[in-house]
C-alpha positions as CSV (number, residue, x, y, z in Angstrom):
1,X,111.6,88.5,118.1
2,X,110.3,86.3,120.8
3,X,109.4,82.6,119.9
4,X,105.7,81.9,120.7
5,X,106.9,79.1,123.0
6,X,108.7,81.6,125.4
7,X,105.3,83.2,126.3
8,X,103.4,79.9,127.0
9,X,103.8,80.3,130.6
10,X,102.6,84.0,130.8
11,X,99.8,84.2,128.0
12,X,96.5,82.3,127.9
13,X,95.2,80.6,124.8
14,X,95.1,82.3,121.3
15,X,92.5,82.3,118.4
16,X,94.9,83.9,116.0
17,X,95.7,81.9,113.0
18,X,98.1,84.6,111.8
19,X,100.5,84.8,114.8
20,X,102.4,87.8,113.6
21,X,101.6,89.9,116.7
22,X,102.3,87.3,119.5
23,X,105.4,86.4,117.5
24,X,106.5,90.0,117.7
25,X,106.0,90.7,121.4
26,X,108.8,91.8,123.3
27,X,110.9,89.2,125.3
28,X,108.9,88.7,128.6
29,X,112.1,89.7,130.5
30,X,111.7,93.2,128.9
31,X,107.9,93.5,129.9
32,X,107.0,95.9,132.7
33,X,105.5,94.2,135.8
34,X,101.8,93.9,135.2
35,X,99.6,94.4,138.6
36,X,96.3,92.5,137.7
37,X,94.5,92.6,141.1
38,X,90.8,93.3,140.7
39,X,91.0,92.7,136.9
40,X,89.8,89.1,136.1
41,X,88.5,87.9,132.8
42,X,87.8,84.7,131.3
43,X,90.4,82.9,129.1
44,X,88.3,83.6,126.0
45,X,86.9,87.2,125.4
46,X,86.2,89.5,122.6
47,X,86.0,93.1,123.2
48,X,83.8,93.7,120.1
49,X,81.4,91.3,121.4
50,X,81.5,92.8,125.0
51,X,80.7,96.2,123.7
52,X,77.7,95.2,121.4
53,X,76.0,91.8,121.6
54,X,76.7,91.4,125.3
55,X,75.2,94.8,126.1
56,X,72.0,93.6,124.0
57,X,72.0,90.6,126.2
58,X,72.1,92.7,129.3
59,X,69.1,94.7,128.2
60,X,70.6,97.6,126.6
61,X,69.3,96.8,123.1
62,X,66.9,99.7,122.8
63,X,69.1,102.3,124.3
64,X,71.2,104.8,122.1
65,X,74.8,103.8,121.6
66,X,76.1,106.1,119.1
67,X,75.1,109.5,117.7
68,X,76.6,111.0,114.6
69,X,76.2,112.2,111.1
70,X,72.4,113.0,111.8
71,X,71.2,110.0,113.4
72,X,71.1,107.8,116.4
73,X,71.9,104.1,116.7
74,X,70.8,101.8,119.3
75,X,72.9,98.9,120.8
76,X,70.8,96.4,118.8
77,X,71.3,98.3,115.7
78,X,75.1,98.5,116.3
79,X,75.4,94.8,117.2
80,X,73.4,93.8,114.0
81,X,75.5,96.4,111.8
82,X,78.8,95.2,113.1
83,X,77.9,91.6,112.5
84,X,76.8,92.0,109.0
85,X,80.3,93.9,108.4
86,X,82.2,91.1,110.1
87,X,80.5,88.6,107.8
88,X,81.6,90.5,104.9
89,X,85.1,90.9,106.1
90,X,85.4,87.1,106.7
91,X,83.3,85.7,104.0
92,X,84.0,88.1,101.1
93,X,87.4,89.7,101.8
94,X,89.2,86.8,103.6
95,X,90.1,88.4,106.8
96,X,91.5,85.9,109.2
97,X,92.1,85.9,113.0
98,X,95.2,87.7,113.7
99,X,95.4,89.5,110.3
100,X,96.3,93.2,110.7
101,X,93.6,95.7,109.6
102,X,94.0,99.3,109.1
103,X,91.1,101.7,109.5
104,X,91.2,105.3,108.0
105,X,88.5,107.6,108.9
106,X,87.3,110.8,110.9
107,X,85.4,110.2,114.1
108,X,81.9,108.7,113.1
109,X,79.6,106.0,114.0
110,X,81.0,103.8,110.8
111,X,84.4,104.1,112.0
112,X,83.3,102.6,115.4
113,X,81.3,100.0,113.5
114,X,84.2,98.8,111.3
115,X,86.6,98.7,114.5
116,X,84.0,96.6,116.2
117,X,83.5,94.3,113.2
118,X,87.1,93.6,112.5
119,X,87.7,93.1,116.2
120,X,84.8,90.4,116.1
121,X,86.6,88.8,113.2
122,X,89.6,88.2,115.3
123,X,91.7,90.9,113.6
124,X,94.1,93.2,115.0
125,X,93.2,96.8,114.3
126,X,95.2,99.9,113.5
127,X,93.2,102.9,113.7
128,X,94.7,105.8,111.8
129,X,94.0,109.6,111.4
130,X,92.7,110.9,108.2
131,X,95.4,113.6,108.3
132,X,98.1,111.1,107.5
133,X,99.8,110.9,104.0
134,X,100.7,108.0,102.0
135,X,104.3,108.1,103.2
136,X,103.2,108.2,106.9
137,X,100.6,105.4,106.3
138,X,103.4,103.3,104.3
139,X,105.5,103.2,107.4
140,X,102.6,102.0,109.7
141,X,101.7,99.4,107.0
142,X,105.4,98.2,106.7
143,X,105.9,98.0,110.6
144,X,102.6,96.0,111.2
145,X,102.8,94.1,107.8
146,X,99.1,95.2,107.2
147,X,97.3,93.4,104.5
148,X,93.7,94.8,104.6
149,X,92.6,98.6,104.9
150,X,89.1,99.8,105.3
151,X,88.8,103.5,104.4
152,X,86.0,106.1,104.4
153,X,85.5,106.6,100.6
154,X,86.0,110.4,101.2
155,X,89.7,109.7,102.2
156,X,90.8,107.0,99.7
157,X,93.5,108.9,97.8
158,X,96.3,108.6,100.4
159,X,95.7,105.0,101.1
160,X,95.3,103.9,97.6
161,X,98.8,105.7,96.7
162,X,100.2,103.9,99.7
163,X,98.9,100.4,98.5
164,X,100.5,101.0,94.8
165,X,104.0,100.4,96.3
166,X,103.2,98.5,99.4
167,X,104.7,94.9,99.7
168,X,102.0,94.0,102.3
169,X,98.7,96.1,101.6
170,X,97.0,94.2,99.1
171,X,93.2,94.8,99.9
172,X,91.7,98.3,100.2
173,X,87.9,98.6,100.6
174,X,85.9,101.6,101.1
175,X,83.1,102.0,103.4
176,X,80.6,105.0,103.7
177,X,81.4,107.3,106.7
178,X,78.0,109.1,106.4
179,X,74.7,107.5,106.9
180,X,74.0,106.2,103.4
181,X,75.8,102.9,103.5
182,X,76.7,103.3,99.8
183,X,80.2,102.1,99.4
184,X,81.7,98.6,98.7
185,X,82.1,97.3,102.2
186,X,78.4,98.4,103.0
187,X,77.1,96.7,99.8
188,X,78.9,93.5,100.8
189,X,77.3,93.5,104.2
190,X,73.8,94.5,103.1
191,X,72.3,91.1,102.9
192,X,74.4,89.4,105.4
193,X,72.8,87.9,108.6
194,X,72.6,90.1,111.7
195,X,74.0,87.1,113.9
196,X,77.8,86.4,113.5
197,X,79.8,83.7,115.5
198,X,82.6,86.0,116.6
199,X,86.0,84.7,117.0
200,X,86.6,83.6,120.5
201,X,89.8,85.3,120.9
202,X,92.1,84.9,123.9
203,X,92.0,87.6,126.5
204,X,95.8,87.9,125.8
205,X,95.3,88.1,122.1
206,X,96.3,91.5,120.6
207,X,93.4,93.4,119.8
208,X,94.8,96.7,118.9
209,X,98.1,98.3,117.7
210,X,98.2,101.9,118.8
211,X,101.1,103.9,116.7
212,X,102.5,106.7,119.0
213,X,101.9,110.1,117.6
214,X,104.8,112.4,116.6
215,X,107.3,109.4,116.9
216,X,111.0,110.3,116.0
217,X,112.5,107.9,113.4
218,X,110.5,104.7,112.7
219,X,107.1,104.6,114.1
220,X,106.5,102.7,117.4
221,X,103.4,100.3,117.7
222,X,102.1,99.7,121.1
223,X,100.4,96.2,121.5
224,X,97.2,96.0,123.5
225,X,95.3,92.8,124.4
226,X,91.4,92.5,124.5
227,X,91.7,92.5,128.3
228,X,93.5,95.8,128.4
229,X,90.8,97.4,126.6
230,X,88.4,96.2,129.2
231,X,90.6,97.2,132.0
232,X,90.7,100.8,131.1
233,X,86.9,101.0,131.2
234,X,86.8,98.8,134.3
235,X,89.4,100.9,136.0
236,X,89.6,104.7,135.2
237,X,86.1,104.9,133.6
238,X,84.4,103.2,136.6
239,X,86.4,104.5,139.4
240,X,87.1,108.1,138.4
241,X,84.3,108.9,136.0
242,X,81.6,106.7,137.6
243,X,80.0,106.1,134.2
244,X,76.5,105.2,134.2
245,X,73.9,104.3,131.4
246,X,72.5,107.9,131.5
247,X,75.8,109.5,130.4
248,X,76.4,111.0,127.0
249,X,79.9,111.3,125.9
250,X,81.5,113.9,123.7
251,X,85.0,114.9,122.7
252,X,87.6,116.0,120.3
253,X,90.6,113.4,120.4
254,X,90.7,111.1,117.1
255,X,89.5,107.5,117.5
256,X,93.0,106.8,116.0
257,X,94.4,107.7,119.3
258,X,94.0,105.4,122.3
259,X,92.8,108.5,124.4
260,X,89.9,108.9,122.0
261,X,89.0,105.3,121.5
262,X,88.8,104.9,125.1
263,X,86.9,108.0,125.8
264,X,84.6,108.1,122.9
265,X,84.0,104.4,122.3
266,X,85.0,101.8,124.8
267,X,84.0,103.8,127.9
268,X,80.5,104.6,126.9
269,X,79.8,101.3,125.2
270,X,81.1,99.4,128.3
271,X,78.5,100.9,130.5
272,X,75.4,101.3,128.1
273,X,76.0,105.0,127.6
274,X,75.8,107.0,124.4
275,X,78.7,108.7,122.5
276,X,78.4,111.6,120.2
277,X,80.8,111.5,117.4
278,X,82.0,114.7,115.4
279,X,84.0,114.5,112.4
280,X,85.0,118.0,113.0
281,X,85.3,118.4,116.7
282,X,86.2,122.3,116.8
283,X,85.0,123.8,120.2
284,X,82.1,125.6,118.4
285,X,81.0,122.2,117.2
286,X,81.5,120.5,120.6
287,X,79.5,123.4,122.5
288,X,76.7,122.9,119.9
289,X,76.6,119.1,120.5
290,X,76.7,119.3,124.4
291,X,73.8,121.9,124.2
292,X,71.8,119.8,121.8
293,X,72.2,116.4,123.4
294,X,72.8,117.6,127.1
295,X,76.2,115.8,127.1
296,X,77.5,114.9,130.5
297,X,81.0,113.7,129.8
298,X,83.6,115.7,127.8
299,X,87.2,114.6,126.7
300,X,89.4,117.4,125.2
301,X,92.4,119.5,125.7
302,X,92.7,122.7,127.7
303,X,92.8,124.8,124.6
304,X,89.1,123.8,123.9
305,X,88.0,124.2,127.4
306,X,89.3,128.0,127.1
307,X,86.9,128.4,124.3
308,X,84.0,126.8,126.1
309,X,84.6,129.3,129.1
310,X,84.4,132.2,126.8
311,X,81.3,130.9,125.1
312,X,79.7,130.5,128.8
313,X,80.0,134.3,128.9
314,X,78.2,134.5,125.7
315,X,75.3,132.5,126.8
316,X,76.2,128.9,126.2
317,X,74.6,126.5,128.4
318,X,77.1,123.9,129.3
319,X,75.5,122.9,132.5
320,X,74.7,119.3,131.5
321,X,78.5,118.6,131.9
322,X,79.2,116.6,134.9
323,X,82.7,115.5,134.0
324,X,85.2,117.6,131.9
325,X,88.3,115.5,131.5
326,X,91.3,117.4,130.4
327,X,94.4,115.6,129.0
328,X,96.9,115.9,126.1
329,X,98.6,118.7,127.5
330,X,99.2,120.6,130.7
331,X,96.1,122.0,132.4
332,X,96.9,125.5,133.4
333,X,95.7,126.4,136.9
334,X,93.6,129.6,135.9
335,X,91.5,127.4,133.4
336,X,90.9,124.9,136.2
337,X,90.0,127.7,138.6
338,X,87.7,129.6,136.2
339,X,85.9,126.2,135.2
340,X,85.0,125.7,138.9
341,X,84.1,129.2,139.3
342,X,81.7,129.2,136.4
343,X,80.3,125.5,136.6
344,X,80.9,124.7,140.3
345,X,82.4,121.3,139.2
346,X,86.1,120.4,139.0
347,X,87.9,119.9,135.8
348,X,89.6,116.3,135.9
349,X,93.2,116.6,134.7
350,X,94.9,113.5,134.0
351,X,97.9,112.0,132.1
352,X,98.0,108.9,129.9
353,X,100.1,107.3,127.2
354,X,99.7,105.4,124.2
355,X,102.0,102.8,125.6
356,X,99.7,102.6,128.9
357,X,96.6,102.8,126.7
358,X,94.9,105.4,128.6
359,X,94.9,107.7,131.7
360,X,96.8,106.3,134.8
361,X,97.2,109.3,136.9
362,X,94.0,111.7,137.6
363,X,92.2,114.2,139.7
364,X,88.9,113.0,141.3
365,X,85.6,114.7,141.7
366,X,86.3,114.7,145.5
367,X,90.1,115.2,145.3
368,X,91.5,117.7,143.0
369,X,94.0,120.6,143.2
370,X,95.1,123.3,140.6
371,X,98.1,122.8,138.8
372,X,98.3,119.1,139.7
373,X,97.7,115.8,137.9
374,X,96.4,114.0,140.8
375,X,97.2,110.5,142.2
376,X,97.3,107.2,140.4
377,X,94.2,105.6,139.2
378,X,93.2,102.4,141.2
379,X,95.6,99.5,140.2
380,X,98.6,101.8,139.4
381,X,101.3,103.1,141.4
382,X,103.9,105.8,140.6
383,X,107.3,107.2,141.6
384,X,109.6,109.9,140.6
385,X,113.2,108.4,139.8
386,X,116.4,109.9,138.6
387,X,118.6,109.0,135.6
388,X,119.9,105.9,137.5
389,X,116.6,104.8,138.3
390,X,116.6,105.6,142.1
391,X,113.8,107.2,143.6
392,X,114.1,110.9,144.3
393,X,113.1,112.9,147.6
394,X,109.6,114.3,147.5
395,X,109.4,117.6,145.8
396,X,112.4,116.8,143.5
397,X,111.7,116.9,139.7
398,X,112.6,113.5,138.1
399,X,111.3,111.0,135.7
400,X,107.8,109.4,136.2
401,X,107.8,105.8,136.4
402,X,104.4,103.7,136.7
403,X,103.2,100.3,136.7
404,X,99.9,98.7,136.9
405,X,97.4,96.5,135.0
406,X,98.4,98.1,131.5
407,X,101.9,98.7,130.4
408,X,104.2,99.0,127.3
409,X,104.9,96.4,124.8
410,X,106.3,97.5,121.7
411,X,105.9,95.6,118.4
412,X,109.3,94.3,117.5
413,X,111.1,97.4,118.7
414,X,114.6,97.7,120.5
415,X,113.1,100.7,122.2
416,X,111.4,98.6,124.6
417,X,114.4,98.9,127.0
418,X,114.1,102.6,126.8
419,X,110.5,102.7,128.0
420,X,110.6,99.9,130.6
421,X,113.2,99.9,133.2
422,X,113.3,97.3,136.2
423,X,109.6,96.4,135.6
424,X,108.6,100.2,135.5
425,X,107.2,102.1,132.6
426,X,109.4,105.3,132.3
427,X,107.0,107.6,130.4
428,X,109.3,110.5,129.1
429,X,107.6,112.9,131.3
430,X,109.3,114.9,134.4
431,X,107.3,115.1,137.4
432,X,107.4,116.0,141.2
433,X,105.5,114.2,143.8
434,X,104.6,116.4,146.9
435,X,104.5,115.4,150.5
436,X,101.0,114.0,150.3
437,X,101.5,112.1,147.2
438,X,100.2,114.3,144.6
439,X,101.8,114.4,141.2
440,X,102.8,117.7,139.4
441,X,103.7,117.9,135.8
442,X,107.1,119.6,135.0
443,X,108.0,119.1,131.4
444,X,108.6,116.4,128.6
445,X,112.0,114.7,128.8
446,X,112.4,114.9,125.1
447,X,111.9,117.4,122.2
448,X,108.2,116.5,121.7
449,X,106.1,119.4,120.9
450,X,102.6,119.2,122.4
451,X,100.3,121.5,120.5
452,X,96.5,121.5,121.1
453,X,96.8,117.9,122.4
454,X,98.7,116.6,119.5
455,X,102.3,115.3,120.0
456,X,104.6,116.6,117.3
457,X,108.3,115.6,116.7
458,X,110.5,118.4,115.8
459,X,112.9,116.2,113.8
460,X,110.2,115.1,111.5
461,X,109.2,118.7,110.7
462,X,112.8,119.6,110.0
463,X,113.0,116.6,107.6
464,X,110.0,117.8,105.8
465,X,111.5,121.4,105.5
466,X,114.8,120.2,104.4
467,X,113.3,118.6,101.4
468,X,112.4,122.1,100.0
469,X,115.0,123.5,97.9
470,X,115.0,126.8,99.7
471,X,116.1,125.5,103.0
472,X,119.8,125.0,103.7
473,X,119.4,124.3,107.6
474,X,116.7,124.5,110.0
475,X,115.8,123.8,113.6
476,X,112.2,123.3,114.9
477,X,111.3,124.1,118.5
478,X,108.2,124.4,120.5
479,X,107.3,128.0,121.6
480,X,104.7,128.8,124.4
481,X,101.3,129.8,123.2
482,X,98.4,130.8,125.2
483,X,95.7,129.2,123.0
484,X,97.5,126.1,121.9
485,X,99.9,125.5,124.8
486,X,102.7,125.4,122.3
487,X,103.3,126.0,118.6
488,X,105.7,124.7,116.1
489,X,108.3,127.3,115.3
490,X,111.0,126.7,112.5
491,X,114.3,128.6,112.4
492,X,115.4,128.5,108.7
493,X,118.7,129.2,107.2
494,X,117.9,129.7,103.5
495,X,120.1,128.4,100.6
496,X,121.8,130.7,98.1
497,X,119.5,132.6,95.8
498,X,116.4,132.6,98.0
499,X,114.9,135.6,99.6
500,X,113.4,135.6,102.9
501,X,109.9,137.1,103.4
502,X,106.3,136.2,104.2
503,X,105.7,134.6,100.7
504,X,108.5,132.1,101.3
505,X,107.4,131.5,104.8
506,X,104.0,130.5,103.5
507,X,105.4,128.3,100.8
508,X,107.5,126.4,103.5
509,X,104.3,126.1,105.6
510,X,102.2,124.6,102.6
511,X,105.2,122.3,101.6
512,X,105.3,121.0,105.1
513,X,101.4,120.4,105.0
514,X,101.6,118.5,101.6
515,X,104.5,116.3,102.9
516,X,103.3,115.1,106.4
517,X,100.2,115.6,108.3
518,X,99.2,119.1,108.1
519,X,98.6,119.9,111.9
520,X,102.5,119.4,112.2
521,X,103.3,122.5,110.1
522,X,105.3,125.4,111.7
523,X,102.9,128.2,112.4
524,X,105.9,130.5,113.0
525,X,108.7,130.6,110.6
526,X,111.9,132.8,111.3
527,X,114.7,133.3,108.8
528,X,118.2,133.5,110.4
529,X,121.9,133.6,108.9
530,X,123.0,130.8,111.2
531,X,121.7,128.3,113.9
532,X,123.3,128.2,117.4
533,X,125.6,125.2,117.5
534,X,128.1,123.4,119.8
535,X,131.8,123.1,118.8
536,X,131.1,119.7,117.4
537,X,128.3,121.1,115.2
538,X,125.2,119.9,117.1
539,X,122.3,122.4,117.0
540,X,121.5,124.0,120.3
541,X,117.8,124.0,120.0
542,X,117.3,125.3,123.7
543,X,118.8,128.5,122.6
544,X,115.8,129.1,120.2
545,X,113.2,128.5,122.8
546,X,111.4,131.2,124.7
547,X,111.4,130.5,128.2
548,X,107.9,129.6,129.6
549,X,106.6,132.3,131.8
């Protein structure tokens, strides 16, 4: 833990009464080097105000901000809504600046409104996915010492279960994720004023804790300031996407992920554009929304773009899309090339991370290549290093190291030193840089399985399987899959008196779905007499993997 006084020369003023997050920033000596050229903000700034009230003052009040659950909401409606909610949080529920607030919801306008309201109240928000179970939520609550949770009433069971045994979570309040406004938080806000004196948070106050998806061991929380949320918009969204008020965004990533929060909330609202939000962002639903609202900017994974390409052959009109952003997994060259052939526009492959908040390397509309991630976004620089931290020759596979205006700050976590080295963020990805400075993805450095854009940690799935009485030993690996990029495959050694077969395989899959987030379950279960091991007994997972084509 770092004493607040150690940061006084680095950080500006704070409005947090509850100083937990600032107290638990890593030691400044362990921070990456931040390069802030071109990103200047006042000492006091609140991202919630900047995306709502400030937009109304700039003349965007009557323009559509959010589309979802059967209705449109203007910037004025969003500002009023979030101000009433903020009043309720502060006056009725006792939220204080710096308190951590957990939000549990699918992608919908209400989730965005609750996030913005809590931010206006000066809270530090932790957005979570609706698929998480009580045990997973409990780890997050414990790590961030969360006292308040706001939850879509349709998803209350797991968070209520979590709260029953939590040392920290004391207040769980429901909100209506539909458009009916018929839940406790909505009723508290109903008669509140539409004007709210938002907390004048410091630009260096923590606004968001982003928990990394698929983390092995205890969860890691990345800490992002108010200015960080503005910089990803004023950097990547402005430079690479060229967002204008005429844009209409659509996408599949959860708002609980920083990729989704940026692409489906921060980016459109920063520039007076509109965001369409889908609770079920399946490719068919995305296609329907693109056609209905003439969406112009799409954020999703290559697996969804494959479905869109097939839909075009069947008559789907996706010509309104001017920007197709691909991230979350490697963009195969054939998908990129077919997209250009059918639309005449490039697909913008990019890479980001929760630690860096959003995309920091990307292709551009006028500078793109197949099987290439592009070049650093303005303000960032990248290099490829070896295990000793030395830069490797061009064309050599090595570890990706980046630095720029955003960077890794873990909440009270010794793993800070594993991600940050000599002022650089070392992302865990293996890349090459060619002679022209373009970056090409090679592989992940760890055992993370990236399936349909989700990061899934094999050891977490193994732990869930081992809790089943039929499983004596198991190893989980990622296997290449044409549609998903990779699938989770479990190799299982059975305990005595259990018989291998399709029924048991399904029972194990159902067990995993009930134990951890369902998307992590093994889509393939293979029974085996023994697992390959070293002489010391360590499982050789690489021997279970099918080589990529």
